[in-house]
C-alpha positions in Angstrom: 73.6 86.7 95.1 74.2 88.0 91.5 75.4 85.7 88.7 75.6 83.0 91.3 78.1 85.0 93.4 77.8 87.0 96.5 77.8 90.8 95.7 80.1 91.4 98.7 82.8 89.0 100.0 84.7 89.5 103.2 88.1 87.8 103.5 89.6 87.3 106.9 93.3 88.3 107.3 95.7 87.9 110.2 95.1 89.7 113.5 91.4 90.1 112.9 91.8 92.3 109.8 89.4 91.9 106.9 89.3 92.6 103.2 86.0 93.5 101.6 85.6 92.8 97.9 82.7 93.9 95.6 81.4 91.9 92.7 81.8 93.8 89.4 79.4 92.4 86.7 80.4 91.9 83.1 79.6 94.6 80.6 81.1 96.8 78.0 82.2 100.4 77.8 84.2 102.9 75.7 87.7 102.9 77.1 90.0 105.9 76.9 89.5 109.5 76.0 87.7 111.0 73.1 89.6 113.3 70.7 87.7 116.2 72.2 88.7 115.3 75.7 92.3 114.9 74.8 92.4 118.2 73.0 90.8 120.0 75.9 93.3 118.7 78.5 96.3 119.0 76.2 95.5 122.7 75.9 95.4 123.0 79.7 98.7 121.1 79.9 100.3 123.5 77.4 99.1 126.5 79.4 100.6 125.0 82.5 103.8 123.7 80.7 103.0 120.3 82.2 105.4 118.0 80.3 104.1 114.9 82.0 100.5 115.4 80.8 101.7 116.5 77.4 103.5 113.2 77.0 100.8 110.9 78.5 97.4 112.4 77.4 97.9 111.3 73.7 98.3 107.7 75.1 94.6 107.8 76.2 93.5 107.1 72.6 92.1 106.0 70.5 88.9 105.6 72.4 87.7 102.0 71.8 85.0 99.5 72.8 86.0 97.0 75.4 83.9 94.1 76.6 84.4 92.6 80.0 83.0 89.1 79.6 83.2 87.7 83.1 82.4 89.1 86.5 85.3 89.7 88.9 85.9 91.1 92.3 87.6 94.4 93.2 88.5 95.6 96.7 85.9 98.0 98.1 88.8 100.2 99.4 92.4 100.8 98.6 94.6 98.4 100.6 95.1 99.9 104.0 98.2 99.9 106.1 96.5 97.5 108.5 95.7 95.0 105.8 99.2 95.3 104.4 100.7 94.6 107.8 98.4 91.6 108.3 99.7 90.0 105.1 103.3 91.4 104.8 104.2 91.9 108.5 105.7 95.3 107.7 104.6 98.9 107.0 106.5 101.0 104.5 104.1 103.9 104.4 105.2 107.5 104.7 101.9 108.6 106.2 101.6 106.5 109.3 98.9 108.7 110.9 96.8 105.6 111.5 96.5 102.2 109.9 93.2 103.0 108.1 95.2 105.2 105.6 96.1 103.5 102.4 99.5 101.7 102.1 102.0 103.6 99.9 105.7 103.5 99.1 105.2 99.9 97.9 107.1 98.8 94.8 106.1 96.5 91.9 107.9 93.7 93.6 106.2 94.4 96.9 102.7 94.3 95.5 103.4 91.1 93.6 104.6 89.5 96.8 101.5 90.8 98.5 99.4 89.1 95.8 101.3 85.9 96.1 100.8 85.7 99.9 97.1 86.5 99.5 96.8 83.5 97.2 98.9 81.1 99.2 98.4 82.2 102.8 95.0 83.7 102.7 93.7 81.6 99.8 89.9 81.7 99.3 88.2 78.8 97.4 86.9 80.0 94.1 89.0 83.2 94.0 92.4 84.0 92.5 93.8 87.3 93.8 95.7 89.6 91.3 96.2 93.2 90.3 93.5 94.5 88.1 94.1 94.9 84.5 93.9 98.5 83.2 90.7 97.7 81.4 89.1 96.2 84.5 90.2 99.2 86.5 88.7 101.7 84.2 85.5 99.7 83.8 85.1 99.6 87.5 86.0 103.3 87.9 83.4 104.4 85.4 80.7 102.2 86.9 78.5 102.7 83.9 79.2 106.4 83.4 80.5 108.0 80.2 81.6 111.3 81.6 85.0 112.9 81.9 85.1 112.1 85.6 83.1 109.2 87.1 81.0 111.8 89.0 80.3 114.0 85.9 81.7 116.3 83.3 82.4 119.3 85.7 84.8 119.6 88.5 82.4 120.9 91.1 81.8 117.5 92.8 85.3 116.1 92.6 86.2 116.8 96.3 83.1 114.8 97.3 84.6 111.6 95.9 88.4 112.2 95.8 91.2 113.4 98.0 93.2 115.6 95.7 95.1 118.9 95.8 92.2 121.2 96.8 91.1 119.1 99.8 93.8 116.7 100.8 96.2 118.9 102.7 98.9 117.1 100.8 98.5 113.8 102.6 96.6 110.6 102.5 93.3 110.1 104.3 91.6 107.0 105.8 89.9 105.0 103.1 86.2 105.2 102.6 85.6 108.7 104.1 84.2 110.2 100.8 81.4 109.1 98.5 81.6 105.7 96.6 80.9 105.3 92.9 77.9 103.4 91.6 79.6 100.0 92.1 80.1 100.9 95.8 83.9 101.4 95.4 85.6 104.1 97.4 88.7 106.2 96.5 88.9 105.0 92.9 90.1 108.5 92.3 92.6 110.4 94.5 94.2 109.4 97.9 96.9 107.2 96.2 97.6 106.0 92.7 97.0 102.3 92.2 99.2 99.8 90.4 97.7 97.8 87.5 99.0 94.6 86.0 99.7 96.0 82.6 103.0 97.0 81.1 102.8 100.6 79.9 102.5 100.7 76.1 101.6 104.1 74.7 100.2 102.5 71.6 98.3 99.6 73.2 94.9 101.0 72.6 95.4 101.0 68.8 95.7 97.2 68.8 94.3 95.8 72.0 91.7 93.1 71.8 88.0 94.0 72.3 87.3 91.3 74.8 89.0 91.2 78.1 92.2 93.0 77.0 95.1 91.5 79.1 97.3 94.5 78.8 100.7 94.9 77.3 103.7 92.9 78.6 106.4 95.1 76.9 108.7 97.6 78.5 110.0 98.3 82.0 107.1 100.5 83.1 103.7 99.6 84.5 100.3 101.3 84.4 99.1 103.3 87.4 95.6 104.7 87.7 93.4 106.9 89.7 95.5 109.9 90.8 96.6 110.8 94.3 96.3 113.3 97.1 98.9 115.6 95.4 97.4 115.6 91.9 94.9 117.9 90.2 91.6 117.1 88.6 93.1 116.3 85.2 94.8 113.2 86.6 91.7 111.7 88.2 89.7 111.6 84.9 88.4 108.1 84.3 90.6 107.7 81.2 93.9 109.1 82.7 96.7 106.5 82.5 100.2 107.0 83.8 103.4 104.9 84.1 105.8 104.0 86.8 109.0 101.9 86.6 108.7 98.3 87.8 112.2 98.5 89.3 112.3 96.5 92.6 113.0 99.6 94.7 110.8 102.2 92.9 108.4 103.6 95.4 106.3 106.8 95.8 104.5 108.2 98.8 101.4 108.5 96.6 101.4 105.1 95.0 99.5 102.1 96.5 97.4 99.1 95.5 93.9 97.8 95.2 93.4 94.0 94.9 91.3 92.3 92.3 90.2 88.7 92.1 89.1 86.4 89.3 86.3 83.9 90.0 87.6 80.4 89.5 85.0 77.9 88.4 85.8 74.2 89.4 86.2 72.0 86.4 
């Protein structure tokens, strides 16, 4: 136990499937990119004429202090196709090599229905399932590190922890095959992008609260984090933040989900 909670919780799903969640302790960290990091990767984006990065990298600042005041749970792995099938009774994935690959091609509406069913069909006393906020996601990704990538400031170890362009063969891979971060979370970078609960506000960091920022609710786009099998190293930096439409039918073959859960204390 830690903080009165089990460090690892296993939730039973239909058909014998299970979901393993890891306790993430409270703490604080510097969220976003430093000016130096932004300048470094903006220069690379200009060299590559990467309009997407040129537009989004400035949204990674200003770097600011964030305090996560309460422990929460985060799934040890990205949601697999087997777990999705157990809850949703369907599989929309493009890469159906086997069910241990992460689910993808799931829309904003899909993942919110997934969360709803987890709470009402697979409800666990003391837990409320949800998508992670962007702040919780980055805090869990960094796992106490302050470097450009969660595994360091150089790219030489990235393929030890992430399925990205250099090693993915342009496809997803079974979850948990590479090294975890210091919190014991796998595939926080690469394999598939992960939906967060926040609306995508380019200026949110300039006015977000210090404690437990809930994320913006404006606009028709949502934050996605972590990079995917078809992205380069620049997109799996701990501070990288991107946006996807929350249209009901907007799906991508490199966009999936990882569940979070808040701890509910009985009154």
